[in-house]
Every structure is written in structure tokens, then in C-alpha cells.
C-alpha positions in Angstrom: 20.6 -28.2 24.1 18.7 -24.8 23.6 15.1 -25.5 22.1 13.8 -23.6 19.3 10.5 -23.2 18.5 10.9 -22.6 15.0 14.6 -22.9 13.0 14.9 -21.8 9.5 17.9 -23.5 7.9 19.4 -23.8 4.6 19.0 -20.6 3.4 21.1 -17.4 2.2 21.0 -15.0 5.4 21.3 -11.2 4.2 21.5 -8.2 6.2 23.1 -4.8 5.9 26.4 -5.7 6.6 26.7 -9.3 5.4 25.3 -12.6 3.6 26.0 -15.8 4.9 24.6 -19.7 4.6 23.3 -19.9 7.9 20.2 -21.3 10.5 18.1 -19.1 12.5 16.7 -20.6 15.7 13.7 -18.4 16.8 12.1 -19.0 20.7 9.2 -16.2 21.9 8.9 -13.9 19.2 12.4 -13.4 18.9 16.0 -14.6 17.5 17.1 -16.5 19.6 20.7 -17.7 18.0 21.8 -17.3 14.5 24.3 -20.2 13.2 26.3 -22.1 10.0 23.7 -25.2 11.5 21.0 -25.6 13.9 19.5 -28.8 15.3 16.1 -29.2 16.9 13.4 -26.5 15.9 9.2 -27.5 16.9 9.0 -26.2 13.5 11.8 -26.5 10.5 11.5 -24.3 7.7 13.5 -25.1 4.7 14.8 -21.9 3.3 17.4 -23.7 0.8 17.6 -21.7 -2.4 16.2 -18.7 -1.2 17.3 -15.4 0.6 16.6 -15.0 4.3 15.7 -11.6 5.1 14.9 -8.5 7.8 11.1 -8.1 7.3 10.4 -5.2 5.4 9.0 -2.0 7.1 7.2 0.1 5.7 7.2 3.6 7.2 4.9 5.9 5.0 1.9 4.8 4.1 -2.1 6.0 4.9 -4.3 3.4 5.9 -8.2 4.2 7.3 -7.3 7.8 6.6 -9.2 10.2 5.7 -7.6 13.5 3.6 -8.2 17.1 4.5 -11.2 16.8 2.3 -12.7 13.6 3.7 -12.1 10.9 1.8 -11.4 7.8 3.1 -8.6 5.3 2.2 -9.5 2.0 0.9 -7.6 0.5 3.1 -8.6 -0.6 6.4 -5.6 -2.2 9.2 -6.7 -5.5 8.1 -6.8 -5.0 4.1 -4.0 -2.7 4.4 -1.5 -5.1 7.1 -2.5 -7.9 4.9 -1.1 -6.2 1.3 1.9 -5.2 3.0 2.4 -8.7 4.2 2.0 -9.9 1.3 4.7 -7.7 -0.7 7.5 -8.8 2.5 6.5 -6.2 5.5 6.7 -7.4 8.6 5.8 -4.2 10.3 4.0 -0.6 9.3 4.0 2.6 10.6 1.0 3.9 8.8 -0.4 8.4 9.7 -3.0 8.8 12.3 -3.9 12.7 11.1 -5.3 15.3 12.6 -7.3 17.7 11.5 -8.1 21.2 12.5 -10.4 21.7 16.1 -9.4 18.1 17.1 -7.6 16.5 20.0 -4.3 14.5 19.7 -6.4 12.5 22.3 -9.8 12.0 20.3 -7.0 11.3 17.2 -4.8 8.4 18.8 -8.2 7.0 20.4 -9.3 7.0 16.7 -6.5 5.3 15.4 -6.2 2.5 18.3 -10.0 1.8 17.4 -9.1 1.2 13.7 -5.6 -0.7 13.9 -5.8 -2.8 17.0 -8.7 -5.0 16.0 -7.8 -5.8 12.5 -3.7 -5.4 12.1 -2.2 -8.9 11.3 0.6 -6.7 11.8 2.9 -5.0 13.9 2.4 -1.2 14.0 3.0 1.7 15.3 1.9 5.6 14.3 3.1 9.0 12.6 1.4 11.5 14.1 0.6 14.0 11.7 0.0 17.6 12.7 -2.5 20.6 10.9 -3.9 22.5 13.8 -1.1 23.3 16.4 -2.6 25.2 18.5 -0.7 25.8 22.2 -3.5 22.9 23.8 -2.5 20.6 20.7 1.6 21.3 21.5 1.0 20.6 25.2 -0.6 17.4 24.0 2.4 16.3 22.3 4.7 15.1 25.1 2.5 12.7 26.5 2.2 11.6 23.0 6.1 11.0 22.6 6.4 9.2 26.3 3.5 6.5 24.7 6.7 5.6 22.4 5.1 7.7 18.9 8.2 9.6 18.1 8.0 11.2 15.1 5.0 12.9 13.4 4.4 14.8 10.3 3.5 18.6 8.9 2.8 20.1 5.9 3.7 22.6 3.6 1.0 22.6 1.3 -2.8 21.9 0.9 -4.8 25.4 2.5 -6.2 23.0 4.7 -2.7 20.9 6.4 -0.5 24.0 5.6 0.3 25.1 9.1 3.1 27.7 7.7 6.8 28.2 8.7 5.9 29.3 12.2 4.3 26.6 12.9 6.9 24.3 11.8 9.6 26.0 13.8 7.1 26.1 16.8 6.9 21.8 16.0 10.4 21.6 15.5 11.2 22.6 18.7 9.1 20.4 20.3 10.1 18.0 18.4 13.8 18.6 19.5 13.3 18.5 23.4 11.4 15.4 23.4 13.9 13.4 20.5 10.8 13.5 18.4 11.3 13.3 14.4 9.7 15.6 11.9 8.4 14.3 8.6 7.5 17.0 6.2 5.8 16.8 3.2 7.3 19.9 1.4 5.9 21.9 -1.7 5.6 25.9 -2.0 1.7 26.1 -1.6 1.3 29.2 -3.2 3.7 27.8 -6.2 1.0 25.1 -6.7 -2.0 27.6 -6.3 -0.6 29.8 -8.5 0.0 27.3 -11.1 -3.5 26.2 -10.7 -4.8 29.3 -11.4 -3.0 29.9 -14.6 -4.5 26.6 -16.0 -7.7 27.1 -14.6 -8.0 30.1 -16.5 -6.6 28.4 -19.5 -9.4 25.6 -19.3 -6.4 22.9 -18.4 -7.8 20.7 -16.0 -7.3 17.2 -17.2 -5.3 14.8 -15.5 -2.2 15.5 -17.2 -2.0 19.0 -16.0 -1.7 18.2 -12.6 2.3 17.5 -13.0 3.0 20.8 -14.6 0.5 22.3 -11.7 3.2 21.4 -9.3 6.7 22.3 -10.3 9.7 20.7 -9.9 10.5 24.2 -8.1 8.3 23.7 -6.2 9.4 20.9 -4.5 12.8 22.0 -4.3 12.3 25.6 -2.5 10.3 24.1 -0.2 12.9 21.3 0.9 15.3 24.1 0.8 13.3 26.2 3.5 12.2 22.9 5.5 15.8 22.4 5.8 16.3 26.0 6.9 13.7 25.8 9.3 15.3 22.7 11.2 19.0 23.9 11.0 17.6 27.5 12.4 16.5 25.3 15.8 18.7 22.1 15.4 16.2 19.7 14.7 16.3 16.7 13.4 14.3 16.0 9.7 12.8 13.9 7.5 12.1 14.4 3.9 9.0 12.4 2.7 9.0 11.3 -0.9 11.7 13.5 -2.9 10.9 13.3 -6.6 13.0 16.1 -8.1 16.6 16.3 -8.9 17.4 19.3 -7.4 15.2 18.4 -4.2 18.0 15.3 -3.8 20.7 17.4 -4.8 19.9 19.9 -1.9 19.5 16.9 0.9 22.6 15.6 -0.4 24.2 18.6 0.3 23.4 19.6 3.5 23.5 15.7 4.9 27.3 16.0 4.1 27.6 19.2 5.6 26.3 17.8 8.8 22.2 18.8 9.1 20.4 15.8 11.1 19.0 15.3 8.3 17.1 11.9 6.6 15.1 11.4 3.7 13.1 8.6 1.1 11.6 8.4 -1.9 8.9 6.0 -3.3 8.8 3.4 -6.1 6.2 5.6 -8.4 9.2 8.1 -9.0 11.3 5.0 -10.5 8.6 3.3 -12.0 6.5 5.9 -13.7 6.5 9.0 -15.7 3.8 12.4 -16.3 3.2 10.3 -19.6 0.7 8.5 -17.5 -1.4 10.8 -16.5 -2.0 11.5 -20.3 -3.9 8.2 -21.0 -7.8 8.1 -22.6 -10.4 9.2 -20.8 -10.0 10.0 -16.8 -7.3 6.8 -17.0 -4.9 9.3 -16.0 -6.5 9.9 -12.7 -5.4 6.7 -11.5 -1.5 8.2 -11.6 -2.3 11.6 -9.1 -0.3 11.8 -6.4 1.4 14.6 -5.1 4.3 15.4 -5.9 3.4 14.5 -9.2 5.4 11.8 -11.3 8.5 13.2 -13.2 10.3 12.3 -16.2 12.8 9.3 -17.3 15.5 11.8 -16.7 14.6 12.1 -13.0 14.4 8.6 -12.4 18.2 8.0 -13.2 19.2 10.8 -11.0 16.8 9.1 -8.5 18.6 5.9 -8.4 22.2 8.0 -8.6 20.9 8.7 -4.9 19.2 5.3 -4.1 23.1 3.9 -4.8 24.4 7.0 -3.2 23.3 7.2 0.1 20.8 10.3 0.1 17.9 8.3 0.6 17.3 6.3 3.9 14.3 4.5 2.4 12.2 4.0 -0.2 8.9 4.3 0.9 5.5 3.5 -0.7 3.5 6.2 0.0 0.6 3.9 -0.3 -2.3 6.3 -0.6 -5.1 3.6 -1.7 -8.6 5.6 -3.2 -10.5 3.9 -5.8 -11.2 5.0 -9.1 -14.8 5.3 -8.4 -17.3 7.5 -6.4 -15.7 6.6 -3.0 -12.2 8.0 -4.2 -10.9 9.6 -7.1 -14.1 10.7 -8.6 -15.7 11.2 -5.9 -16.2 14.9 -6.5 -17.4 13.5 -10.4 -16.1 11.1 -13.0 -14.9 14.4 -15.1 -13.5 16.1 -12.2 -10.8 18.6 -12.3 -7.3 17.7 -11.6 -7.7 19.8 -8.2 -11.1 18.0 -7.1 -9.2 14.0 -8.1 -7.9 12.4 -4.2 -4.3 12.6 -4.7 -2.6 9.1 -4.3 -1.7 5.7 -5.4 -1.4 2.3 -3.9 1.8 0.1 -3.7 2.2 -1.2 -0.5 2.7 -4.6 -1.7 4.5 -4.1 -4.6 7.7 -1.2 -2.6 9.4 -4.6 -2.3 9.5 -6.5 -5.0 10.0 -3.5 -7.5 13.0 -2.7 -5.5 14.8 -5.8 -5.8 13.4 -6.7 -9.3 14.8 -3.4 -11.0 17.4 -2.8 -8.0 19.0 -5.7 -7.4 18.6 -7.9 -10.1 19.7 -5.0 -12.5 22.8 -4.3 -10.7 21.5 -0.4 -9.5 22.0 -1.9 -5.5 22.9 -4.3 -3.8 22.0 -7.3 -1.8 22.7 -5.3 1.8 21.4 -1.9 0.0 18.4 -3.1 -0.7 18.4 -4.7 3.2 18.9 -1.0 4.3 16.5 0.2 2.0 13.7 -1.8 3.1 13.9 -2.3 6.8 17.3 -1.4 8.6 17.4 2.1 8.0 13.5 2.4 8.7 13.8 0.4 12.3 17.2 3.1 12.8 15.3 6.4 12.0 12.2 5.5 13.7 13.0 4.2 16.9 12.2 0.3 16.1 15.0 -0.9 18.3 14.2 -4.5 18.5 13.7 -4.6 14.5 15.2 -4.4 11.2 18.0 -6.8 11.7 19.0 -10.4 12.3 20.8 -10.7 15.5 19.6 -12.3 19.0 17.9 -10.7 21.0 15.8 -8.8 17.9 12.2 -9.5 16.7 11.8 -13.0 14.6 10.7 -10.8 11.8 11.6 -12.3 8.3 11.2 -12.4 4.8 12.3 -15.4 3.0 12.3 -14.1 -1.0 12.6 -16.4 -3.8 15.2 -14.6 -6.0 14.2 -16.4 -9.4 10.4 -16.4 -9.3 9.4 -14.1 -12.1 5.7 -12.9 -12.1 3.4 -10.2 -14.3 1.5 -8.0 -11.8 -2.2 -8.0 -11.6 -4.2 -5.8 -9.0 -5.9 -9.1 -7.5 -1.8 -9.7 -6.5 -1.9 -6.7 -4.6 -4.5 -8.2 -1.7 -5.5 -4.9 -0.8 -9.0 -3.0 -1.1 -8.2 -1.6 -4.6 -9.6 -2.0 -8.0 -6.5 -1.2 -9.9 -2.8 -1.2 -9.3 -0.3 1.6 -11.4 2.3 -1.5 -11.6 -0.4 -3.4 -13.8 1.4 -5.4 -16.4 4.6 -5.7 -15.1 7.2 -8.3 -15.2 9.1 -8.6 -11.6 11.1 -11.2 -10.6 11.9 -11.5 -6.9 9.3 -12.5 -4.4 8.8 -13.2 -1.1 7.5 -16.6 -0.5 7.2 -16.6 3.6 6.8 -13.3 6.2 7.1 -13.7 9.7 6.4 -11.0 12.3 7.2 -11.9 16.2 7.9 -15.3 14.9 4.5 -15.6 13.7 3.7 -16.8 9.9 1.8 -14.3 8.3 2.0 -15.3 4.9 3.0 -18.5 3.4 3.7 -19.4 -0.3 0.5 -17.1 -1.3 -1.7 -18.0 2.0 -2.9 -15.7 4.2 -1.9 -17.6 8.1 -2.4 -14.8 10.7 -5.6 -13.5 12.1 -7.3 -9.9 12.4 -6.0 -8.0 15.5 -3.0 -10.7 15.5 -0.3 -7.4 15.4 1.0 -5.3 18.2 1.4 -1.5 19.1 4.9 -1.1 19.2 6.4 1.7 21.4 9.3 3.7 19.6 12.4 5.0 21.1 13.8 8.6 20.3 15.8 9.7 17.2 18.8 8.6 16.6 20.8 11.0 14.8 24.0 9.3 15.9 27.2 11.6 14.3 25.3 14.5 12.8 26.7 17.5 14.0 24.0 19.1 13.5 24.1 23.3 13.3 24.3 26.2 15.3 23.1 29.3 14.4 25.6 32.2 15.3 22.6 34.6 16.3 22.0 32.5 18.9 25.6 33.3 19.9 25.3 36.6 19.4 22.5 36.7 22.6 25.0 34.8 24.1 27.1 37.3 24.2 24.6 39.8 25.4 24.7 38.1 28.4 21.8 36.6 27.9 20.4 32.9 27.1 17.8 31.6 24.6 18.0 27.9 23.6 16.9 27.1 20.3 
């Protein structure tokens, strides 16, 4: 008889394709067996009345990261990973941000020093590129070889925006190495023009952050980013889609065969720009980019989630405290462009999606698994995660689908002083979270030690059956008897 270190028994196992009553046997950090019933086990975990799911994979979060203006996020790799674990996640992929003048080697060394001694979860990085010099571009193949197979570029923020030519350079290198380019898509000039108009009229309170970043700015930039990627036939991931038009562009281009992935975030489903108009400077807590929209947009985004437009619903956890270390680094009454951009949410991503998605009939349990874990594993090359099957890492979350709680800030287990989900009634919570066979969280208690998580080298992006796009101009050049690679 096979020896199991742990057997999870009596629960309903849910995967991206099916649900069934069954037991899971775990040995050496991996799933060794899945069957109707399994005997033995040095440790037996009773999951009766519970759902047994793949652990969540949080693939969009900002942990121990300086912004381009020098503001450090409130969460380090310890508090950030702990908060993620209490939210049902077993793996996360924060960003390692390169700022102007930095080498890639120094960036990776810095983030290794922040992550390795502290994270309680398995982790990897997306590399942010803000300064694509020839020297930086030459460093990228070594990054890919280490298993960092995705990176992010910006089309907005003067200190981060790399321009269309810079994007084409990055996309071309990414394609050559099987890497995935993520993009924050907002038209920088539209945003700056709106900022100037609002400032001239003296409209600088937090509520004016929303109109300062028009829906059209996102829609234009999404369309342009996809066009740039299509020119070189490279894979592209659009982060935090917040608009009807943006989602429709993504849907259209996917149907046309582009090598395209996308996500939206819980804040765009749970909140509207009305939150920015709270008394005094309370609205500053809800400043994020792209900004919160309206209820009609929320309904559209849910329809796109249901239709499969988005691979994932990610938190975009960007924790800046509502004090002088974060939101108000530039003063307690700073104009909205000087207020740190971002909101926390890594612990609430999955409970919110379960409660408002599954329990309200907007998505199925299988959809939840895909959006929370399986798709992220596939898209970002985490080939041993995101599924409950023999050989996969024993990254498992046991959920109580009937437990209801009113959200409070202390429940987040982060380093923040507020949560934008405060007071919401949420039903369905993770009780036990395992990473690589280790119990990280169990019934409200942290069981893992700092530094017990592992760096995970990821595989190249899998574009599967996506046909992509070949620009006709490359065929024209070939017709002249010359060859250039897209």
C-alpha cells in the first residue's frame, strides 16, 4: 500500500473540469493519488462538508516594491504572503520593478533578498521594465533562463512609460524566448491633458482622479498595445481591464486569433467611483489606476468573466497606508495626482469572487477554479500548479462554502490600516491552505514560518492553438527577395 504523509478525505474535490467526492493522498510535497477513498496517512484531514480546490495563484500584486516616485508598499514578502495565504492562495507572483538607470541583475538581487528570507508561500516574479536600454535588453535572456518568463511594461506614467518603440523591442525579445509581456494600458497623453485641464479649474480633490483617466484612454491604449503585439506576433497580457470598450476589444481580438490574455480585478466589480467622493480625504483610499468606474460597467465586466474574456481575476494588490508613509507622502491634503496610486486586496480576491460570483450564480465552481488558479498556472508557466492530479504540487485550499463573515481590516493579516472591502458581507471562506504539502493556514492560525516558500522557475508561455497574426508587410519584404523576422 502506498504510504501517504497526508490524506485529505471526505470533501468535494473541484477542478477546472469537474467536481466529485474524493480523497487526496500527499507525499513529498506532491499529490500522489486521487481516489474515491484512501486509507492510511500519517496525518488525516477531514474535509467533510467542504470544497477542496487548487490553491489560488495570485499573479498580479505589488510586494516590497517602490513606485516610480519612491513610495514603498506597506507589505513586505512576509506580510504579503501571509495575507495572500489567509485569502486562499498558495502561490503568488509579485513584480520586481526596474527603475531608470538600474541593471536587471541588481533588480533581481534586490528582490531575491526581500523574498527568500520572508515568504511563507511559493513565489516567482514578473520583471517590470522601465528603461529598455541596449544593455538592459542584453540582460533579458539570462532572466528567462532563470525561469522569470514574464515582464510588465507601462504605457502611462512619465517615469515608467517606454513608448511604442520600446514596447516593440521588448515584445520582439519576449517572442524569441517564449516570454509573456504584460502591459498597463492607458494613453499617457490623454491622462496628462485631462490632469492639466482639471488643475487649471482647481479640481484636485480625490474624486477628480476618476475623470482624469478617461475610459477612452484605456480603450485606445489596449487597442494600440494589441496592434504592436500583432505586428511582431508576440504574446500579450492586458492587466486590470476596467472598461466595457477595453473588454470588448480583448474579446474581439481573441476571437480573431491574437496571442492575447487579459484579467480584471475585484475592485472594478465591487466598487464604483462614488467611493472617491467620500468626506474629506477618505476618497484617497480608493485611488487606483485605471480608476473605479460605474455600476453599468460592473455588469459588463461580469458578463465578460462569464464568457471567458478574462483568464483571471487578480487583486492588483498595491498596499499604501492612508498616512504619510503611503497615500499622503506628499501631504495630508495633496492633490489627487500626488496621492499614491493603488489599493490593497490580496486577501479578499478569492472570498469576494466566490461570494459574489459562485454563490450569486454569475460563475460556476469550475469557472472559479479557472479564474483563481488553473488559468494563471497555464498562462504563466507554473506547470506543476493549478490542478488536483497526481504529480502536481500539493497546493490545496479547503473552503467552507457556508461560512459568512463581515469584512474587517484585521481579517486581512496585512500591514495596512484599511481595506476597501470593509463591512461587506461575504459567504465562503478558505479554512485550510496548503503549499507544497505544508499547512500554511489552518482555521484562522498561521502555521508556516518566514522563508518557507520557494522560488519557482516558470516555463515559457503556452499560446496553445492561438494562430497569431502575420503582418502582410513581412510577406511583401519576402517578395522582394529579402527576409526579416517579425
